[in-house]
C-alpha positions in Angstrom: 11.2 -33.6 59.0 12.3 -30.6 57.1 14.3 -28.0 58.9 14.0 -24.3 58.1 16.8 -22.3 57.0 16.9 -18.9 58.5 18.4 -16.3 56.4 19.2 -12.9 58.4 19.4 -9.9 56.9 23.2 -9.6 54.7 22.0 -13.4 53.6 18.8 -11.9 52.1 20.5 -8.8 50.1 23.0 -12.0 48.7 19.9 -14.5 47.9 18.5 -11.4 46.2 21.2 -10.4 43.8 21.6 -14.1 43.1 17.7 -14.3 41.6 18.1 -10.9 39.9 20.8 -12.2 38.0 19.2 -15.2 37.4 16.4 -13.7 36.1 18.6 -11.3 33.5 20.7 -14.8 32.5 17.7 -16.2 31.6 16.1 -13.2 30.1 19.1 -12.8 28.0 19.3 -15.8 26.5 15.7 -16.4 25.8 14.7 -13.2 24.8 11.1 -13.6 25.4 10.7 -17.0 24.5 13.3 -17.4 21.6 17.1 -18.6 21.9 19.1 -15.5 20.6 19.0 -12.2 22.4 19.2 -10.7 18.8 15.6 -12.2 18.1 12.5 -10.4 20.1 8.8 -11.5 20.5 7.9 -15.1 20.8 8.9 -18.2 19.0 7.8 -18.8 15.6 5.7 -21.7 17.0 4.1 -19.7 19.4 2.8 -17.3 17.0 2.9 -18.6 13.9 4.9 -15.9 12.3 8.8 -15.2 11.3 11.0 -13.7 14.1 11.5 -9.9 14.9 15.5 -9.6 14.2 17.6 -6.8 15.1 20.8 -6.5 13.4 22.4 -3.2 13.9 20.4 -0.1 13.0 18.3 -2.5 10.9 14.8 -4.4 11.9 13.6 -8.0 9.9 10.7 -9.5 10.2 10.6 -12.9 8.5 13.9 -12.5 7.5 17.3 -13.0 9.8 19.5 -10.9 7.4 17.8 -7.4 7.2 19.1 -5.0 4.4 17.1 -1.6 5.1 15.8 -0.2 8.4 12.6 -2.3 8.0 12.3 -5.9 6.1 9.6 -7.3 6.1 10.0 -11.1 4.0 7.7 -13.6 3.7 9.2 -16.3 0.7 6.2 -18.5 0.7 3.7 -15.3 0.1 2.4 -11.3 -0.1 3.8 -9.1 2.7 1.3 -6.8 3.8 1.0 -4.4 6.6 -2.7 -3.4 7.8 -2.9 0.2 9.6 -6.4 0.3 10.8 -7.9 3.2 13.3 -11.2 3.7 14.8 -13.7 4.6 11.9 -14.0 8.2 12.9 -10.4 8.8 12.7 -7.4 8.5 10.2 -5.0 5.9 9.9 -1.1 7.9 8.6 2.7 7.5 7.8 4.8 10.2 7.8 8.0 11.1 5.6 10.3 13.9 8.0 12.5 15.9 6.0 13.3 17.5 9.1 13.2 16.3 12.8 13.1 19.4 14.3 11.0 20.3 17.6 9.0 17.4 18.8 9.1 15.5 15.3 5.8 15.5 14.9 3.7 17.1 11.3 1.7 19.6 12.1 2.4 20.4 16.0 6.1 21.2 15.9 8.8 23.0 13.4 9.4 19.5 12.3 8.9 19.3 8.4 7.7 16.7 6.2 4.8 14.8 4.5 1.7 12.3 5.5 0.3 10.2 4.1 -3.6 9.3 5.6 -6.6 7.2 5.2 -9.7 8.2 6.5 -12.1 6.0 8.4 -15.6 5.3 7.3 -16.9 7.4 10.1 -14.5 10.3 9.4 -16.4 14.1 9.9 -15.1 15.4 7.0 -14.6 13.2 3.2 -14.8 9.9 4.7 -12.8 6.9 2.9 -10.5 9.7 0.9 -6.8 9.3 1.1 -4.3 11.9 0.8 -1.3 13.4 1.3 -0.2 16.8 2.6 3.3 18.2 3.7 4.0 20.3 6.8 6.4 23.0 6.5 7.2 23.2 10.1 4.7 26.2 10.6 1.5 25.2 8.2 -0.1 23.0 6.1 0.8 24.2 2.1 -2.2 24.9 0.5 -1.5 23.7 -3.2 0.1 20.6 -1.7 -3.0 18.4 -0.8 -3.5 15.3 -2.6 -6.6 13.9 -2.1 -8.2 10.4 -3.7 -12.1 9.5 -3.1 -12.9 6.3 -4.0 -16.6 6.6 -4.2 -16.5 9.1 -7.3 -13.0 8.6 -8.6 -12.4 12.1 -8.5 -8.9 13.5 -7.4 -8.3 17.1 -5.9 -5.0 18.7 -5.5 -5.4 21.8 -3.1 -9.4 21.5 -2.7 -12.1 18.7 -2.6 -12.1 15.8 -5.0 -14.5 17.6 -8.1 -12.9 16.2 -11.0 -12.9 12.8 -12.3 -9.8 11.8 -14.8 -9.9 9.5 -17.8 -8.5 8.2 -20.7 -6.4 10.7 -22.5 -4.4 13.6 -21.3 -4.7 14.7 -18.0 -4.3 18.9 -17.0 -3.9 20.3 -13.6 -6.2 23.7 -13.4 -5.8 26.2 -11.1 -3.3 27.5 -8.1 -5.3 25.6 -6.1 -5.7 23.3 -8.6 -7.6 20.1 -9.7 -7.0 17.0 -12.1 -8.8 17.2 -15.2 -9.2 15.1 -18.2 -10.9 18.1 -20.1 -8.5 20.6 -21.6 -9.0 24.4 -20.0 -9.0 26.6 -22.1 -11.7 29.2 -21.4 -10.4 33.1 -21.4 -11.2 32.8 -17.3 -7.1 30.9 -17.5 -5.6 33.5 -19.7 -4.4 36.8 -20.4 -2.4 38.7 -23.0 -4.6 37.1 -25.3 -3.5 38.0 -28.9 -3.5 36.5 -33.0 -0.7 34.1 -33.2 1.7 35.6 -35.9 4.0 33.7 -38.6 3.2 30.2 -37.2 4.5 28.9 -40.8 2.5 25.8 -40.7 3.2 24.8 -43.5 6.3 23.2 -42.0 4.1 20.3 -40.9 4.5 18.9 -44.8 8.0 18.4 -43.4 7.6 15.7 -40.5 7.2 12.2 -41.6 4.7 9.9 -40.0 7.0 6.6 -38.8 5.8 3.1 -37.2 8.0 1.6 -34.4 7.7 -0.8 -31.4 7.8 0.5 -28.0 10.7 -1.3 -26.1 8.8 -1.3 -22.5 5.9 -3.3 -23.8 6.8 -4.3 -27.8 3.3 -2.6 -28.2 3.1 -1.6 -32.4 2.5 1.8 -32.9 2.9 5.3 -35.1 3.3 8.6 -34.8 6.3 11.3 -35.2 9.8 11.1 -33.3 10.5 13.3 -30.6 14.0 14.3 -32.0 12.5 14.8 -35.5 9.6 17.0 -34.3 12.4 19.2 -33.3 13.8 19.7 -36.5 11.0 21.0 -37.6 8.7 22.4 -34.8 11.2 23.2 -32.6 8.6 25.2 -30.4 6.8 21.6 -29.3 9.6 19.9 -28.8 10.2 19.1 -24.2 12.2 17.5 -22.1 13.3 16.8 -18.9 15.5 15.0 -16.8 13.7 12.0 -17.6 11.4 12.1 -20.8 11.6 13.5 -24.1 8.6 14.1 -25.7 6.6 17.1 -28.2 3.2 18.3 -27.6 1.3 16.2 -29.6 -2.5 17.8 -28.8 -0.7 21.0 -30.3 -0.2 20.0 -33.8 -4.1 20.1 -34.8 -3.7 24.0 -34.8 -1.1 23.9 -37.8 -3.3 21.4 -39.2 -6.5 23.7 -38.9 -4.4 26.6 -40.0 -3.3 24.9 -43.0 -6.4 24.3 -44.0 -8.0 27.8 -43.5 -4.9 29.0 -45.4 -5.4 26.1 -48.4 -8.8 27.3 -48.6 -8.4 31.0 -48.7 -6.0 30.0 -51.8 -9.1 28.0 -53.3 -11.1 30.9 -52.8 -9.1 33.3 -54.7 -8.4 30.6 -57.6 -12.1 30.4 -57.8 -12.6 33.6 -58.0 -10.2 34.2 -60.5 -11.7 31.5 -62.8 -15.0 33.3 -61.9 -13.7 36.5 -63.4 -11.6 35.0 -66.3 -15.0 33.0 -67.6 -17.0 36.2 -67.6 -14.6 37.5 -69.3 -14.3 35.1 -72.2 -18.2 35.0 -72.3 -17.7 38.9 -73.1 -15.5 38.5 -76.0 
């Protein structure tokens, strides 16, 4: 015969505290199926994935010692992140440069960049990938970058409309676009005047060199930027990363030189003709 146990109100409170304490203890030890309170989620066997480990302010997936805010490690294969939204919406990642207000780009005084991919059923420009900058009040009109995978076109500040092939890439307009066509229309220029004193004969002082690129050990030939600077300083250019020269403008020196030499040839031919006429008269 099993005897019942009568519990008064004071005993109920006591046993309730015991039950709560046991639950907290079990939760802290197993942490949703794992043996360490610093590991969250189910065990490796349950989900067939590496643990999610929290170490200070860092989170690691597949690693027990995350070195960054978020480390994703798969030592036996690729590590991929898939983001998928409803096909009529877009998936996005934001990089805040200011976390003012609610911290939501496009809706508050926060500022930063957004990268997005639009779904197949998105109302405008489906399938496109893009970037844009929110300055805390507006989306800047000259910063949008969009890539259309169907055409391969790239747009900056407008719809993707120009294909970019091999060779130089140019940026045209404000807002503008990338193009492989050299923009040379009068529409883009002002203060157009003949070029005085080009001194095109200076190109004779350039010396063609053969060389090997350090990056990929490919053999090549051309001019050296520092040597171009000594001969044609107006073509030399550099920034904090790259030193080079405007090689596409060398052709103008060659053309002007050919024109100058042709003028000399024409003059010599005229002088010869006059000399011949004079000799025949004699």
